[in-house]
C-alpha positions as YAML, in Angstrom:
chain: A
units: angstrom
residues:
- id: 1
  name: MET
  ca: [-85.58, -44.35, -112.51]
- id: 2
  name: LEU
  ca: [-83.04, -41.39, -112.00]
- id: 3
  name: PRO
  ca: [-83.92, -37.94, -113.05]
- id: 4
  name: ILE
  ca: [-82.58, -36.90, -116.40]
- id: 5
  name: PHE
  ca: [-80.02, -34.12, -116.51]
- id: 6
  name: LEU
  ca: [-80.56, -31.35, -119.07]
- id: 7
  name: LYS
  ca: [-78.02, -29.07, -120.25]
- id: 8
  name: LEU
  ca: [-78.21, -26.08, -122.71]
- id: 9
  name: ALA
  ca: [-75.72, -26.74, -125.53]
- id: 10
  name: LYS
  ca: [-73.54, -23.66, -126.39]
- id: 11
  name: GLU
  ca: [-74.39, -23.60, -129.88]
- id: 12
  name: GLU
  ca: [-78.21, -23.31, -128.73]
- id: 13
  name: TYR
  ca: [-77.56, -20.67, -126.17]
- id: 14
  name: ASP
  ca: [-75.69, -18.63, -128.71]
- id: 15
  name: PHE
  ca: [-79.19, -17.66, -129.72]
- id: 16
  name: GLY
  ca: [-80.22, -16.69, -126.50]
- id: 17
  name: PRO
  ca: [-82.82, -17.93, -124.22]
- id: 18
  name: ARG
  ca: [-84.27, -21.38, -125.70]
- id: 19
  name: ALA
  ca: [-87.67, -21.33, -126.44]
- id: 20
  name: LEU
  ca: [-89.88, -24.36, -126.85]
- id: 21
  name: TYR
  ca: [-93.47, -24.78, -127.43]
- id: 22
  name: GLN
  ca: [-94.92, -28.10, -126.44]
- id: 23
  name: THR
  ca: [-98.55, -29.21, -127.19]
- id: 24
  name: SER
  ca: [-98.98, -32.33, -125.19]
- id: 25
  name: VAL
  ca: [-97.75, -33.91, -121.85]
- id: 26
  name: ALA
  ca: [-96.34, -36.58, -124.39]
- id: 27
  name: ASP
  ca: [-93.91, -33.91, -125.80]
- id: 28
  name: THR
  ca: [-92.23, -33.15, -122.48]
- id: 29
  name: PHE
  ca: [-89.34, -35.22, -120.70]
- id: 30
  name: PRO
  ca: [-89.86, -37.41, -117.58]
- id: 31
  name: ASP
  ca: [-88.29, -36.41, -114.19]
- id: 32
  name: HIS
  ca: [-85.57, -34.08, -115.08]
- id: 33
  name: TYR
  ca: [-83.55, -31.40, -113.73]
- id: 34
  name: HIS
  ca: [-81.13, -28.89, -115.42]
- id: 35
  name: ASP
  ca: [-78.11, -26.47, -114.84]
- id: 36
  name: PHE
  ca: [-80.33, -23.32, -116.39]
- id: 37
  name: TYR
  ca: [-83.32, -21.65, -115.01]
- id: 38
  name: GLU
  ca: [-86.79, -22.17, -116.80]
- id: 39
  name: VAL
  ca: [-90.14, -20.20, -117.05]
- id: 40
  name: PHE
  ca: [-93.05, -21.80, -118.57]
- id: 41
  name: LEU
  ca: [-96.52, -20.54, -119.08]
- id: 42
  name: VAL
  ca: [-99.52, -23.07, -119.79]
- id: 43
  name: THR
  ca: [-101.43, -21.80, -122.87]
- id: 44
  name: TYR
  ca: [-104.24, -24.49, -122.77]
- id: 45
  name: GLY
  ca: [-105.55, -27.28, -120.79]
- id: 46
  name: LYS
  ca: [-104.58, -29.05, -117.61]
- id: 47
  name: ALA
  ca: [-101.96, -31.34, -116.40]
- id: 48
  name: VAL
  ca: [-100.24, -32.31, -113.05]
- id: 49
  name: HIS
  ca: [-97.03, -31.00, -112.37]
- id: 50
  name: SER
  ca: [-94.50, -33.39, -110.27]
- id: 51
  name: ILE
  ca: [-92.06, -30.89, -108.53]
- id: 52
  name: ASN
  ca: [-89.60, -31.94, -106.02]
- id: 53
  name: ASN
  ca: [-91.67, -34.80, -104.62]
- id: 54
  name: SER
  ca: [-94.78, -32.42, -104.42]
- id: 55
  name: GLN
  ca: [-97.86, -32.22, -106.93]
- id: 56
  name: GLN
  ca: [-99.69, -29.01, -108.44]
- id: 57
  name: LEU
  ca: [-102.44, -28.79, -110.82]
- id: 58
  name: LEU
  ca: [-101.51, -26.65, -113.80]
- id: 59
  name: SER
  ca: [-103.94, -24.91, -115.90]
- id: 60
  name: GLN
  ca: [-104.47, -22.24, -118.63]
- id: 61
  name: GLY
  ca: [-102.45, -19.10, -117.31]
- id: 62
  name: SER
  ca: [-100.06, -20.97, -114.74]
- id: 63
  name: LEU
  ca: [-96.73, -19.28, -114.96]
- id: 64
  name: VAL
  ca: [-94.17, -21.19, -113.17]
- id: 65
  name: PHE
  ca: [-90.35, -20.24, -112.56]
- id: 66
  name: ILE
  ca: [-88.29, -23.38, -112.30]
- id: 67
  name: ARG
  ca: [-84.71, -23.35, -110.82]
- id: 68
  name: PRO
  ca: [-81.71, -25.36, -111.52]
- id: 69
  name: ASN
  ca: [-81.89, -28.73, -109.83]
- id: 70
  name: ASP
  ca: [-85.62, -28.66, -109.38]
- id: 71
  name: VAL
  ca: [-86.63, -32.17, -110.34]
- id: 72
  name: HIS
  ca: [-89.87, -32.14, -112.32]
- id: 73
  name: SER
  ca: [-92.08, -33.69, -114.99]
- id: 74
  name: TYR
  ca: [-95.56, -33.42, -115.98]
- id: 75
  name: ALA
  ca: [-98.52, -35.98, -116.05]
- id: 76
  name: ALA
  ca: [-101.91, -35.94, -117.95]
- id: 77
  name: ILE
  ca: [-105.29, -35.77, -116.00]
- id: 78
  name: ASN
  ca: [-107.95, -37.93, -117.34]
- id: 79
  name: TYR
  ca: [-108.68, -36.94, -120.73]
- id: 80
  name: PHE
  ca: [-106.93, -33.43, -120.38]
- id: 81
  name: ASP
  ca: [-103.87, -32.52, -121.84]
- id: 82
  name: PHE
  ca: [-101.90, -29.13, -122.04]
- id: 83
  name: LYS
  ca: [-99.93, -26.85, -124.21]
- id: 84
  name: ILE
  ca: [-97.04, -24.91, -122.73]
- id: 85
  name: ILE
  ca: [-94.04, -22.57, -123.83]
- id: 86
  name: ASN
  ca: [-90.88, -22.94, -121.89]
- id: 87
  name: ILE
  ca: [-87.94, -20.90, -121.93]
- id: 88
  name: GLY
  ca: [-84.68, -21.97, -120.77]
- id: 89
  name: TYR
  ca: [-81.91, -19.39, -119.66]
- id: 90
  name: TYR
  ca: [-78.91, -18.73, -117.29]
- id: 91
  name: ILE
  ca: [-79.21, -16.18, -114.71]
- id: 92
  name: SER
  ca: [-76.71, -13.87, -116.30]
- id: 93
  name: GLU
  ca: [-79.52, -13.50, -119.12]
- id: 94
  name: ILE
  ca: [-82.01, -11.98, -116.62]
- id: 95
  name: ALA
  ca: [-79.87, -10.38, -113.82]
- id: 96
  name: PRO
  ca: [-80.01, -6.82, -115.53]
- id: 97
  name: VAL
  ca: [-83.84, -7.25, -115.57]
- id: 98
  name: LEU
  ca: [-84.20, -8.22, -111.92]
- id: 99
  name: SER
  ca: [-81.89, -5.37, -110.88]
- id: 100
  name: TYR
  ca: [-84.07, -3.01, -112.88]
- id: 101
  name: LEU
  ca: [-87.30, -4.19, -111.29]
- id: 102
  name: GLY
  ca: [-85.76, -4.30, -108.00]
- id: 103
  name: ILE
  ca: [-86.28, -7.98, -107.39]
- id: 104
  name: SER
  ca: [-83.74, -9.89, -105.44]
- id: 105
  name: PRO
  ca: [-82.71, -13.28, -107.07]
- id: 106
  name: SER
  ca: [-83.69, -14.95, -103.67]
- id: 107
  name: VAL
  ca: [-87.29, -14.34, -104.45]
- id: 108
  name: ILE
  ca: [-86.91, -17.04, -107.25]
- id: 109
  name: ASP
  ca: [-84.45, -19.08, -105.29]
- id: 110
  name: SER
  ca: [-85.36, -19.26, -101.82]
- id: 111
  name: PRO
  ca: [-88.76, -21.01, -101.81]
- id: 112
  name: LEU
  ca: [-88.87, -24.70, -101.21]
- id: 113
  name: LEU
  ca: [-90.91, -24.95, -104.51]
- id: 114
  name: PRO
  ca: [-90.87, -22.82, -107.35]
- id: 115
  name: ILE
  ca: [-93.02, -19.71, -107.52]
- id: 116
  name: HIS
  ca: [-96.30, -20.57, -109.50]
- id: 117
  name: LEU
  ca: [-98.45, -17.73, -110.35]
- id: 118
  name: LYS
  ca: [-101.73, -17.34, -112.35]
- id: 119
  name: ILE
  ca: [-102.07, -14.84, -115.17]
- id: 120
  name: GLU
  ca: [-105.27, -13.92, -116.59]
- id: 121
  name: GLY
  ca: [-106.97, -11.73, -119.05]
- id: 122
  name: LYS
  ca: [-105.11, -9.27, -121.37]
- id: 123
  name: GLN
  ca: [-101.94, -9.96, -119.44]
- id: 124
  name: PHE
  ca: [-102.29, -13.54, -120.23]
- id: 125
  name: ASP
  ca: [-102.99, -12.87, -123.80]
- id: 126
  name: HIS
  ca: [-99.81, -10.65, -124.35]
- id: 127
  name: LEU
  ca: [-97.51, -12.77, -122.54]
- id: 128
  name: ARG
  ca: [-98.81, -15.85, -124.62]
- id: 129
  name: ASP
  ca: [-98.37, -14.15, -127.90]
- id: 130
  name: MET
  ca: [-94.79, -12.72, -126.93]
- id: 131
  name: LEU
  ca: [-93.65, -16.31, -126.08]
- id: 132
  name: LEU
  ca: [-95.12, -17.94, -128.89]
- id: 133
  name: GLU
  ca: [-93.37, -15.44, -131.17]
- id: 134
  name: LEU
  ca: [-90.32, -16.21, -129.33]
- id: 135
  name: ALA
  ca: [-90.54, -20.03, -129.78]
- id: 136
  name: SER
  ca: [-91.48, -19.58, -133.60]
- id: 137
  name: LEU
  ca: [-88.36, -17.46, -134.13]
- id: 138
  name: TYR
  ca: [-85.97, -20.07, -132.15]
- id: 139
  name: PRO
  ca: [-83.18, -20.69, -133.04]
- id: 140
  name: SER
  ca: [-82.37, -17.36, -134.62]
- id: 141
  name: GLN
  ca: [-80.23, -14.40, -134.00]
- id: 142
  name: LYS
  ca: [-83.30, -12.15, -133.25]
- id: 143
  name: CYS
  ca: [-84.30, -14.31, -130.07]
- id: 144
  name: ARG
  ca: [-81.93, -12.56, -127.55]
- id: 145
  name: PRO
  ca: [-83.22, -9.14, -128.47]
- id: 146
  name: LEU
  ca: [-86.86, -10.25, -128.58]
- id: 147
  name: PHE
  ca: [-86.54, -12.02, -125.35]
- id: 148
  name: ARG
  ca: [-84.77, -8.67, -123.58]
- id: 149
  name: SER
  ca: [-87.70, -6.51, -125.13]
- id: 150
  name: PHE
  ca: [-90.38, -8.08, -123.06]
- id: 151
  name: ALA
  ca: [-88.44, -9.73, -120.00]
- id: 152
  name: SER
  ca: [-89.36, -6.95, -117.61]
- id: 153
  name: GLU
  ca: [-93.00, -8.03, -118.14]
- id: 154
  name: LEU
  ca: [-92.29, -11.49, -117.83]
- id: 155
  name: TYR
  ca: [-90.83, -10.90, -114.48]
- id: 156
  name: TYR
  ca: [-92.91, -8.03, -113.22]
- id: 157
  name: PRO
  ca: [-95.70, -10.27, -111.71]
- id: 158
  name: LEU
  ca: [-92.69, -11.31, -109.17]
- id: 159
  name: LEU
  ca: [-93.05, -7.98, -107.37]
- id: 160
  name: GLY
  ca: [-96.31, -9.46, -105.86]
- id: 161
  name: ALA
  ca: [-94.78, -12.78, -104.96]
- id: 162
  name: GLU
  ca: [-94.55, -12.62, -101.23]
- id: 163
  name: THR
  ca: [-94.79, -15.86, -99.39]
- id: 164
  name: GLU
  ca: [-98.56, -15.62, -98.96]
- id: 165
  name: PHE
  ca: [-99.10, -14.76, -102.59]
- id: 166
  name: VAL
  ca: [-97.20, -17.79, -103.65]
- id: 167
  name: HIS
  ca: [-98.91, -20.16, -101.37]
- id: 168
  name: THR
  ca: [-102.48, -19.27, -102.40]
- id: 169
  name: ARG
  ca: [-101.69, -19.93, -105.98]
- id: 170
  name: THR
  ca: [-99.46, -22.98, -105.54]
- id: 171
  name: GLN
  ca: [-102.33, -25.29, -104.32]
- id: 172
  name: LEU
  ca: [-100.14, -28.50, -103.73]
- id: 173
  name: ILE
  ca: [-102.10, -31.56, -104.37]
- id: 174
  name: PRO
  ca: [-102.15, -33.57, -100.98]
- id: 175
  name: ASP
  ca: [-100.42, -36.79, -101.05]
- id: 176
  name: TRP
  ca: [-103.30, -38.76, -100.33]
- id: 177
  name: LEU
  ca: [-105.18, -37.22, -103.27]
- id: 178
  name: TYR
  ca: [-102.34, -37.85, -105.68]
- id: 179
  name: LYS
  ca: [-102.09, -41.60, -104.46]
- id: 180
  name: LEU
  ca: [-105.75, -41.87, -104.86]
- id: 181
  name: ASP
  ca: [-105.72, -40.71, -108.45]
- id: 182
  name: ILE
  ca: [-102.89, -43.43, -109.07]
- id: 183
  name: GLU
  ca: [-105.25, -45.98, -107.66]
- id: 184
  name: MET
  ca: [-108.34, -44.73, -109.33]
- id: 185
  name: SER
  ca: [-106.51, -44.71, -112.72]
- id: 186
  name: LYS
  ca: [-106.46, -48.62, -112.68]
- id: 187
  name: ARG
  ca: [-109.38, -49.66, -114.67]
- id: 188
  name: HIS
  ca: [-110.88, -52.13, -112.26]
- id: 189
  name: ASN
  ca: [-111.17, -49.11, -109.66]
- id: 190
  name: TYR
  ca: [-112.81, -46.54, -111.80]
- id: 191
  name: ILE
  ca: [-115.36, -48.88, -113.22]
- id: 192
  name: GLN
  ca: [-116.58, -49.42, -109.71]
- id: 193
  name: GLY
  ca: [-117.15, -45.89, -109.33]
- id: 194
  name: LEU
  ca: [-117.75, -43.74, -106.34]
- id: 195
  name: GLN
  ca: [-118.22, -46.45, -103.87]
- id: 196
  name: ARG
  ca: [-114.63, -47.79, -104.75]
- id: 197
  name: LEU
  ca: [-113.17, -44.12, -104.61]
- id: 198
  name: MET
  ca: [-114.57, -43.82, -101.16]
- id: 199
  name: GLU
  ca: [-113.11, -47.15, -99.87]
- id: 200
  name: LEU
  ca: [-109.51, -46.20, -100.97]
- id: 201
  name: CYS
  ca: [-109.52, -43.17, -98.96]
- id: 202
  name: ASN
  ca: [-110.13, -42.51, -95.11]
- id: 203
  name: TYR
  ca: [-111.74, -39.03, -95.44]
- id: 204
  name: SER
  ca: [-115.64, -38.04, -95.39]
- id: 205
  name: GLN
  ca: [-117.40, -37.70, -98.65]
- id: 206
  name: ALA
  ca: [-117.75, -34.01, -97.93]
- id: 207
  name: HIS
  ca: [-113.92, -33.47, -97.43]
- id: 208
  name: VAL
  ca: [-113.34, -35.59, -100.65]
- id: 209
  name: ILE
  ca: [-115.83, -33.47, -102.63]
- id: 210
  name: ARG
  ca: [-114.13, -30.20, -101.61]
- id: 211
  name: SER
  ca: [-110.68, -31.33, -102.14]
- id: 212
  name: PHE
  ca: [-111.60, -32.60, -105.68]
- id: 213
  name: GLN
  ca: [-113.11, -29.25, -106.32]
- id: 214
  name: LYS
  ca: [-110.31, -27.17, -105.01]
- id: 215
  name: TYR
  ca: [-107.35, -29.30, -106.59]
- id: 216
  name: TYR
  ca: [-108.94, -31.01, -109.85]
- id: 217
  name: LYS
  ca: [-111.70, -28.57, -110.46]
- id: 218
  name: MET
  ca: [-114.21, -31.15, -110.75]
- id: 219
  name: SER
  ca: [-116.46, -33.28, -108.56]
- id: 220
  name: PRO
  ca: [-115.62, -37.14, -107.95]
- id: 221
  name: THR
  ca: [-118.39, -38.43, -110.05]
- id: 222
  name: GLU
  ca: [-116.99, -36.05, -112.93]
- id: 223
  name: TYR
  ca: [-113.56, -37.28, -112.43]
- id: 224
  name: ILE
  ca: [-114.64, -41.06, -112.31]
- id: 225
  name: ASN
  ca: [-116.96, -40.55, -115.40]
- id: 226
  name: SER
  ca: [-114.05, -38.96, -117.41]
- id: 227
  name: LYS
  ca: [-111.77, -41.95, -116.96]
- id: 228
  name: ARG
  ca: [-114.59, -44.03, -117.92]
- id: 229
  name: MET
  ca: [-115.29, -42.11, -121.10]
- id: 230
  name: VAL
  ca: [-111.33, -42.59, -121.95]
- id: 231
  name: TYR
  ca: [-112.12, -46.27, -121.77]
- id: 232
  name: ALA
  ca: [-115.30, -45.98, -123.77]
- id: 233
  name: CYS
  ca: [-113.50, -44.42, -126.58]
- id: 234
  name: GLU
  ca: [-110.89, -47.12, -126.64]
- id: 235
  name: LEU
  ca: [-113.66, -49.71, -126.81]
- id: 236
  name: ILE
  ca: [-115.52, -47.77, -129.50]
- id: 237
  name: LEU
  ca: [-112.50, -47.56, -131.76]
- id: 238
  name: SER
  ca: [-111.67, -51.37, -131.19]
- id: 239
  name: ASN
  ca: [-114.85, -51.87, -133.06]
- id: 240
  name: LYS
  ca: [-115.46, -55.23, -131.28]
- id: 241
  name: TYR
  ca: [-118.44, -54.12, -129.08]
- id: 242
  name: SER
  ca: [-122.04, -52.64, -129.36]
- id: 243
  name: ILE
  ca: [-122.68, -49.39, -127.49]
- id: 244
  name: THR
  ca: [-124.70, -51.16, -125.05]
- id: 245
  name: GLU
  ca: [-121.89, -53.58, -124.06]
- id: 246
  name: ILE
  ca: [-119.44, -50.78, -123.91]
- id: 247
  name: CYS
  ca: [-121.89, -48.85, -121.57]
- id: 248
  name: TYR
  ca: [-121.87, -51.67, -119.14]
- id: 249
  name: GLN
  ca: [-118.26, -52.51, -119.31]
- id: 250
  name: CYS
  ca: [-117.32, -48.81, -118.44]
- id: 251
  name: GLY
  ca: [-119.48, -49.26, -115.19]
- id: 252
  name: PHE
  ca: [-122.75, -47.49, -116.36]
- id: 253
  name: ASN
  ca: [-125.88, -49.23, -115.48]
- id: 254
  name: ASN
  ca: [-128.13, -46.91, -117.70]
- id: 255
  name: LEU
  ca: [-127.63, -46.47, -121.49]
- id: 256
  name: SER
  ca: [-129.49, -43.08, -121.42]
- id: 257
  name: HIS
  ca: [-126.92, -41.77, -118.52]
- id: 258
  name: PHE
  ca: [-124.04, -43.07, -120.45]
- id: 259
  name: TYR
  ca: [-125.08, -41.40, -123.83]
- id: 260
  name: ASN
  ca: [-125.53, -37.95, -121.67]
- id: 261
  name: VAL
  ca: [-121.99, -37.99, -120.06]
- id: 262
  name: PHE
  ca: [-120.45, -39.04, -123.40]
- id: 263
  name: HIS
  ca: [-122.21, -36.13, -125.05]
- id: 264
  name: SER
  ca: [-121.30, -33.76, -122.22]
- id: 265
  name: ILE
  ca: [-117.73, -34.59, -122.67]
- id: 266
  name: TYR
  ca: [-117.10, -35.16, -126.53]
- id: 267
  name: HIS
  ca: [-120.21, -33.17, -127.72]
- id: 268
  name: CYS
  ca: [-121.36, -35.99, -130.01]
- id: 269
  name: THR
  ca: [-122.87, -39.39, -129.75]
- id: 270
  name: PRO
  ca: [-120.64, -42.52, -129.43]
- id: 271
  name: LYS
  ca: [-121.73, -43.36, -133.19]
- id: 272
  name: ASP
  ca: [-120.56, -39.94, -134.36]
- id: 273
  name: PHE
  ca: [-117.42, -40.18, -132.36]
- id: 274
  name: ALA
  ca: [-116.65, -43.74, -134.22]
- id: 275
  name: ALA
  ca: [-117.46, -42.06, -137.71]
- id: 276
  name: ARG
  ca: [-114.99, -39.24, -137.17]
- id: 277
  name: HIS
  ca: [-111.94, -41.22, -135.86]
- id: 278
  name: MET
  ca: [-112.21, -44.50, -137.80]
...
């Protein structure tokens, strides 16, 4: 499917930069590009960012500067979801800010992939609150003045965005790992577990473990179990099977272990989960 082309309507941009708060991957567009710039901040959770035929892991504090013609989309990873605030604008809106900070537009435009920074602590809290306020006001004549009041804080982190700085924070997901995720998202594969995961890749177990920790922030076993738990929840809510049957259908050979994994993720028993959601 060809990417969707998005354009800011004149009546939208009359209010200033477009501000949008999205609370799930499901709220976002599939592969798309646009004629404007965009900056987004991940305020909660995790997701995979597909960008110009590469993949990145997004997590809370990810601040990404998208350029016109960047083709991108978002995908959920296991039971994780995310929340983001994105701001769409034309370069004329922030050119004075970049000039004031002494940042060349080429800092944003030149890299093969968009700059992806990690914002933490009080800086994250402040930036999140400012962007949320902007999103809550949009559309309003107050949006442009509010954006201009904190735009320098939004772009100030770019002063540290030398090539090495950008690469250390981008952490592109290797193609083999991304393809492995696609295969391991198939039920018959994740039910077979770690042995099947290793069969599908041509790397040592040590390398696979390091890669999962680096890019997905979890072990291969945690990754597989999280997929199994999503399936377990589907089976619980179907109200067709006993917990013991669900345990074995999800690839577990020990009921006690199944309960422990379920509780570690959902902080309740399968029975309590059913009572809350049915």
